[in-house]
C-alpha positions in Angstrom: 0.0 0.0 0.0 1.1 3.6 -0.7 0.9 4.5 3.0 1.0 8.3 2.6 -1.9 8.4 0.2 -5.3 9.3 1.6 -8.8 9.8 0.2 -11.7 12.0 1.3 -15.0 13.0 -0.1 -16.4 16.5 0.1 -19.2 17.1 2.5 -21.6 17.8 -0.4 -25.1 16.4 -0.4 -24.9 15.8 -4.1 -22.3 13.1 -3.4 -24.5 11.2 -1.0 -25.5 8.6 -3.5 -21.9 7.9 -4.7 -19.4 5.5 -3.3 -15.7 5.5 -4.3 -13.2 2.8 -3.4 -9.5 3.6 -3.7 -6.9 0.9 -4.4 -3.2 1.6 -4.4 -0.3 -0.5 -5.7 3.3 -0.2 -6.9 4.7 -1.8 -10.0 8.2 -2.0 -11.5 7.0 -0.7 -14.8 3.9 -0.2 -16.9 4.3 -3.3 -19.2 2.2 -5.0 -21.8 -0.4 -7.5 -20.6 0.9 -11.1 -20.0 -0.8 -14.0 -21.9 -2.9 -15.0 -19.0 -4.5 -11.5 -18.7 -5.0 -11.2 -22.4 -6.7 -14.6 -22.5 -9.0 -13.8 -19.5 -10.0 -10.5 -21.0 -10.6 -11.9 -24.4 -12.9 -14.6 -22.9 -14.9 -12.0 -21.1 -15.1 -9.7 -24.1 -16.5 -12.6 -26.1 -19.2 -13.3 -23.5 -20.2 -9.7 -23.2 -20.3 -9.3 -27.0 -23.7 -11.0 -27.1 -25.2 -9.5 -23.9 -27.2 -6.5 -23.0 -24.6 -5.2 -20.4 -24.6 -3.4 -18.1 -28.1 -4.3 -17.0 -30.7 -1.6 -17.4 -31.0 -1.2 -13.6 -27.3 -0.8 -13.1 -26.9 1.5 -16.1 -29.7 3.8 -14.8 -28.2 3.8 -11.2 -24.7 4.7 -12.5 -26.1 7.5 -14.7 -28.2 8.8 -11.9 -25.0 9.0 -9.7 -23.3 11.1 -12.4 -26.4 13.3 -12.9 -26.5 14.3 -9.2 -24.4 17.4 -9.8 -26.0 18.4 -13.0 -23.8 16.5 -15.5 -25.4 14.8 -18.5 -24.0 11.3 -18.9 -25.0 10.4 -22.5 -23.5 10.1 -25.9 -19.8 10.8 -25.9 -20.1 11.7 -22.2 -21.5 8.3 -21.1 -19.8 6.4 -18.3 -16.6 4.6 -19.3 -18.2 1.2 -18.3 -20.8 1.7 -21.0 -18.1 2.6 -23.5 -16.2 -0.6 -22.8 -19.4 -2.8 -23.0 -20.2 -1.2 -26.3 -16.7 -1.8 -27.6 -17.0 -5.5 -26.7 -20.3 -5.7 -28.6 -18.7 -4.0 -31.6 -15.5 -6.0 -31.6 -13.2 -3.1 -30.9 -12.3 -3.6 -27.3 -9.0 -1.8 -26.5 -5.8 -3.5 -25.3 -3.6 -0.9 -23.6 -1.2 -2.2 -21.0 -1.3 -4.6 -18.1 -2.6 -2.2 -15.4 -5.2 -0.6 -17.6 -6.3 -4.0 -19.0 -6.8 -5.1 -15.4 -8.9 -1.9 -14.9 -11.0 -2.7 -18.0 -11.4 -6.3 -17.1 -12.9 -5.4 -13.7 -15.1 -2.8 -15.3 -16.4 -5.3 -17.9 -17.0 -7.8 -15.1 -19.0 -5.4 -12.9 -20.5 -2.7 -15.2 -18.9 0.0 -13.0 -16.7 2.9 -14.2 -13.1 2.8 -12.9 -10.3 5.3 -13.0 -6.6 4.2 -12.8 -4.3 7.1 -12.2 -0.6 7.9 -11.6 -0.6 8.2 -7.9 2.3 10.7 -8.0 0.0 13.2 -9.5 -2.3 13.1 -6.5 0.1 14.7 -4.1 -0.7 13.6 -0.5 -4.1 12.3 -1.3 -7.3 12.2 -3.4 -10.3 14.5 -3.0 -13.7 13.4 -4.4 -15.8 16.4 -5.3 -18.2 17.8 -7.9 -16.6 20.2 -10.3 -17.8 23.7 -10.7 -18.9 25.5 -13.9 -15.9 26.2 -16.1 -13.7 23.5 -14.9 -12.2 21.1 -17.5 -9.1 19.2 -18.5 -7.4 17.7 -21.6 -8.3 14.0 -21.9 -6.4 12.8 -25.0 -3.2 13.3 -26.9 -5.0 15.5 -29.5 -5.6 18.1 -26.8 -9.4 17.8 -26.6 -10.8 19.2 -23.4 -13.7 17.8 -21.4 -16.1 20.1 -19.6 -16.3 18.8 -16.0 -19.1 21.1 -14.8 -21.4 19.1 -12.4 -19.4 15.9 -12.6 -17.9 14.0 -9.6 -14.2 13.8 -10.1 -11.1 12.5 -8.4 -8.9 15.5 -7.7 -5.3 15.9 -6.4 -4.8 17.2 -2.9 -4.6 20.7 -4.2 -8.0 20.3 -5.9 -6.9 19.8 -9.5 -9.2 17.4 -11.3 -7.5 14.3 -12.6 -10.0 11.6 -13.3 -13.7 10.8 -13.4 -16.2 8.0 -14.3 -16.2 9.1 -18.0 -12.7 10.1 -19.1 -9.4 10.5 -17.2 -7.1 13.5 -17.8 -3.9 13.2 -19.7 -2.1 14.4 -16.7 -3.6 11.7 -14.5 -3.1 8.7 -16.9 -0.4 6.2 -16.5 2.9 7.1 -18.2 6.0 5.0 -19.2 7.7 5.9 -15.9 4.7 5.4 -13.7 5.3 3.1 -10.7 2.7 4.1 -8.2 -0.9 3.4 -9.1 -4.2 4.6 -7.6 -7.4 3.0 -8.8 -10.9 4.4 -8.1 -14.0 2.3 -8.5 -17.2 4.4 -8.7 -20.5 2.8 -7.5 -24.0 3.9 -6.8 -25.2 3.6 -3.2 -28.0 1.1 -3.1 -26.9 -1.5 -5.6 -23.6 -1.3 -3.7 -22.6 -0.9 -0.1 -19.2 0.1 1.4 -18.7 -3.6 2.2 -19.6 -5.0 -1.3 -17.5 -2.2 -3.0 -14.5 -3.0 -0.8 -14.7 -6.6 -2.1 -14.4 -5.3 -5.6 -11.4 -3.3 -4.5 -9.8 -6.5 -3.2 -10.5 -8.1 -6.6 -8.8 -5.1 -8.3 -5.8 -5.4 -6.0 -5.5 -9.2 -6.7 -5.6 -8.5 -10.5 -2.8 -6.0 -10.2 -0.7 -8.4 -8.1 -1.3 -11.4 -10.3 -1.0 -9.8 -13.7 1.2 -6.8 -13.1 3.5 -8.1 -10.4 2.3 -5.2 -8.1 3.6 -5.0 -4.6 1.6 -3.9 -1.6 -1.6 -3.7 -3.6 -4.5 -3.0 -1.2 -7.8 -1.3 -0.6 -7.1 2.0 1.1 -10.7 3.1 1.8 -14.2 3.4 0.6 -15.8 6.9 0.9 
């Protein structure tokens, strides 16, 4: 575990229906996926390709969680979990690297959006808050910017937004030299409880250990 990293959620009533689990780990390098991970992911993608996934109930609950601050989670702004499920159905599921592929495997298992960030960008810890009007960040190498107004985000200790359930920032994404990882699983309260979400965090940690050789991978906290 990255012992110095903390997580807190703003005391904002609009966040009452959202749970966030933080998992931390350390890797030697961000490497390509091993054969075992590629095989497991391909098998799940094949199963999901013929399914209506996520279920309508979970899809609605996740979208409601994102709408709580005024954000509109539809079209190109839909939750990342819906994007991955659609990619599986359309035969274009991405293969990125071992940590991100672990992230995407868990998202495709659960139907929940997950962020995986470079922990060094967080400073002393993560802050979960809803972004104000006018906030945004660049989310791809082309320099496109996402409007974060009304969306719950994972922010650095200084308040800088780095990731969210839709698209992570270029600053927050894993880089060639990244060694310290921080994963964030977003779940609606009701379908999930802090206990059940923590179990998914443990699954994430085990994937990072088993497929990425991560050390000290652990659930830090559910907020």
